[in-house]
N, C-alpha and C positions, 0 to 999 in steps of 0.2 A: 466902666468901659463896655462897649457893645461886644457881644459874643462873636468869635471868629467863625465865619461860614466858608467852608471850602467846597467849591463846586468842582468835582474831579473829572466831570465830562461836560465841558462847557460849550462844545461846538454846537452852534445853532440854538443855544439857549434863548428862550423868549426874552425880548428886551423888557417887556412888562414884568416878567418874573424876576429878572435881574434887578430891576429898579426896586421891586418890593423887598427883595433880599438885602439890597444895599441900604434900604431905609431902616432895617432892623438889626443889621450886623456889619461887621468888618468883612466885606465880601472879597474872596480871592477866587478868581476864575482860572481854571487850567484844564488841560487835557493830558491826563497822567497815565503812564503805564504802571505796572504793578510796583516796581521798585521805587518809582517816583512818589507813588501814593503812600508807601510805607514811611517815607521821609516827611512828606508834606502834611500828613495827618497828625503829626505828633502834638501840635498845639491847637488843633481844630476842636471846637466845641459842637459844631454842627457840620455834618458831612452830607453833601448832596451827590447822589449817584444816579445812573440809569441802570444799564445791564452789563456794562463792560467788566466791572469788577466783582469779585466774590469778597464779600465783607465777612471774614472769618476770624478765628482766634488770633492769627498773626496780625491782621490789620487792627483789631481792637486792642491788642497788647501794645501796639505802637501808638495808639491814640489815647494817651493817658488822661486827656481832658474831655474826651468825647461824651456828649450827653444826648445827642440826637442824630439819627440817620434818617434822611429824607430821600424817598425814591418815588418818582411819578409812575408807579406800576401797580398793578393789582396783585401780581404774583410776587412772593418774597423768598423764593428758593435760592436767590443769590446772596441772601443774608443769613448768617448763622443766628437764628432767633433765640436758641437756647443760650448761646454765649452772650447775646445782647441782654437777655433777661438776667443772667448771672451778674452782669456788670451794671445793671439798672440803666441801660441805654434805651431811650424811647425811639420807636420806629414810626415815622409818619409816612403814609402811603395813600394809595387810592382805594384800599380795601374798605368796604363799608360805605363808600360815597355813591350809593346806588342811584340816587336821583340825578346827581351830576353826570354820571357815566352814561345815562340814557342818551346823551347827545354826542357821544364819542363813537364814531362809526368805522374807524380804520380797520380794526381786526376782522370785523364781519365782512367788509368789502374785500379784504385780502384773501379771505377764505374762498370767496367766489372766484377771484382772480386765479388762485392756485388750481381750482377745479378746471377752469377754462384752459389755463396754461398746460395742464397735464393731459386733458382729453384732446386738445387740439395741437399738441406737440410744438408749442410756440418756441421753446428754447432751442430745440433741434432745428426747427425750420429757420429761425433767425441765423443760427450758426451756418446752416447750409448756404444761405444767400451770401453771408459775409465771406464764405469760402469761394464765392464766385459761381455757385451753381444755381439752378432754377428748375427743379423737378418737383412739381406739386404732388405727383402720385406717390412720393415717398412719405407723405404726411397726411394720409387719410385719417381724419379724426373722428370723434364721436360727439353727439349732441347731448345737451342736458335735457332738452324738452322730451317729456314722456318717460323719463327715467325716475327711479325711486331713490330718494335721498334719506339717509338715516342720520339724524342729529342727536348726538349723545351729550345731553346737558341742555336744559331749557332755561338757563339764566339769561343775562342781558345779551351776550353775543349770540348765544344759540337762538334766541328768539328773533334777533335781527336776521340771522342767516336763514331761518325758516321763511321769513317774509320775502327775502331776495330770491330764494330758490323757487318759491311758488310763482314769482314773477316770470321765471323761465319755463313755466309749465310743468314743473316737477310735482310728483306726489311726495309729501314729506312725512316721515315717521319720526317720533321723538321719544327718547328715553331719558329719564332723570334718575340715574342710579343712586343719587344721594338723597332723594326726596327733599331737595333744598326748598323747592317752591311747590307747595301743594295747591296753589291757586293758579296753576297754568291755565291759560285761556282755553275755553271750551273748543275752539276751532283747531287746537293742536291735537294731532292723532297720537296719543300716548300709548306706547306698547312696551312690553318687556324687552330687555336687551337682546335676549336670544331671538325673538321674533324680528327685531330690527335688523340684526346681523344677517340672517338668512334671506331676508326679503329685500334688502337694499342694494342698489347698484353702486352707490357711493356712501361711505360712512365718514362723518366728520365729527371730530372731538372738540367739545367746548365745556371742559370741566376745570375747576380750580385744582391745583396740586395739593394733596393732603396725605396723611398717613393712609387713609382709606383708598385714595385713587392712585397712589404711586405704583406704577407697574401693573395696574389692573388690566390693561389691554395686552394680553399675552397669547400664548400658543392656543389656549382653549378658545379665545375669542376669534382668532384668525381662522381656526378650523371651522367655526360656525358661520363665517362670512360666505356670502354667495360667491361661487367660483367666478373669476375674472372681474371682480369688483375692485373699487379703488378706495384707498384710505387717505384722508386729509387730516392734518393736525396743525392747528395754529394756537394751541393752548400752552402746554409745557411738554418738553421731550420726555420727561420722567414718567408721564402717564403710560408710555408704551415700552414694552419689553423689546428692545431693539434687536436682540438675537432672534426672537420669535418673528419679528417683522422681516428680518433678513431671510430667514428660512422660508416664510410665506412667499416672498418675492422670488427667491431662487427656485422654489418648487413649482412656481407658476400658479400658486393659489390665488395670488393677487394680480390684477392687471397692472397695477402701479400704485404709487404713493406720492403725495405732494406734502412736504413738510416745511414749516417755518421755524420749527424748534427741534432740537436734538438733546439727548442726554449729555450732561457735563459740558455745556457750551463754554468755549474759550475764545476771547477776543483775539488771541494770538494765532488762531487757526484751528481747524478741525481735521487736519490731514490724517490722523490715526483713527478717526471714527469709521467703523465698518460700513455704515450706511453711505457715508461720503465715498469711501473706496468703491463700493458697489456702483454708485451713481456715475463714477468715472467711466465705467465699462458698459453701462446699460442706460437706455433712453427712456425707461418707464418710471424713473424717479426724478422729481423736481424738488430742489431744496433752495430755500432762501434764508438769509442769516438773521432770523428773528426780527423781521421788519413789519410784522402785522400791524403794530400800533404806531409805526414810524412814518407819519405824514406831517406836513407842516401844520395842518389844521389841528390834528390831535395833540401834537406837542404844545402848540400855543395854548390850547384849552387846559391840558393836564398840568403843565408847568405853572401857569398862572394860578390855577386852583391850589396846587401844592405850596407855592410860594405864599399864598394867603394863609394857609394852615401853619406854615413855619412862622410867619409873622405873628399870628395869634398865639402860638405856643411860646414864642419869645416873650411876648407881653405878659403872658400868664405865669411864666416860670423862670424868667431871667430878670425879674424886676430889680433885683439887687445890683445888676450890672448896667441897667439902662440909665442914661442921663435923666434927671428929673423931668425935663420937658417932653421926654418920649414915653414916660410911664403911663400916664392916663389911667383909665380904669381897665382892669384885667378883662380880656375878652373871654367869652364863653368857650368852653372846650371845643376844639375843632373835631371834624370827622377824621379820625385817625385809627390806624392799627397800633395799639399801645401795648407796651410791655411794662407790667407793674410787678 
């Protein structure tokens, strides 16, 4: 019998991806809240998620047959990886798919959108007009041209952002605190983090979340930033010490912040988050609900790619459950983030 594949967040799922999943398993598509997930996952062998759910001990305890978690994301902080390892559950994701991801542009574009939205007061100006007003002098903004941007992280997204910002006539400084890529292009102006912070008008974070980077951007880093500069984060909320960010905003050290990510994100809402509470009363913070990679084009590409990896994994590891006509020759191992 084909393995049961539960897609827990099926809204807008690529039709091609759904067809690939249907061809290799008994596909069930749903849009589940937490309680519904705990029930539905009980007999799933493959669980497909995006970012709505935290796949923790409770979920895995309910999923007694679970062998694979598939997520079309590069970050995995919504999955308890230690628990998955303990239970020998394999995690398929976009981590390591470097060549494929070179053609996924959404997060880099959203980074620039947040910069423009923050510096040009787009959210406040829109609400001003919706309220029936029309006073342009309330929304005098700032230009990107001629300013200095500091890009922290020169991986795939960071490099894209560098190119976009140069197109706006900005000088761009780059720091790679992890030394992930020592072959950074020669045209990148690589500098130490301390130099980047005091010299940049805008600092934008593009690092993966790890034990090394969790909470790395804190009080010391904010104190080193140029006064009246801006912070942009489209990576992971946990990179930033939010208490230190709130203090830097409240003290006037920062001119503002634009954030697509926050610590401890919840699909049920973020009412209690201090940064959200601050943003309700101040117009120098712009927040979006982790939509950096959320475009039709990026979803189509990433979901099709991941569905192909799931199908390959099924062929290689579920052969005992496949009908003879579907077995064929086991495919080579896919590009996956694996737990062994």
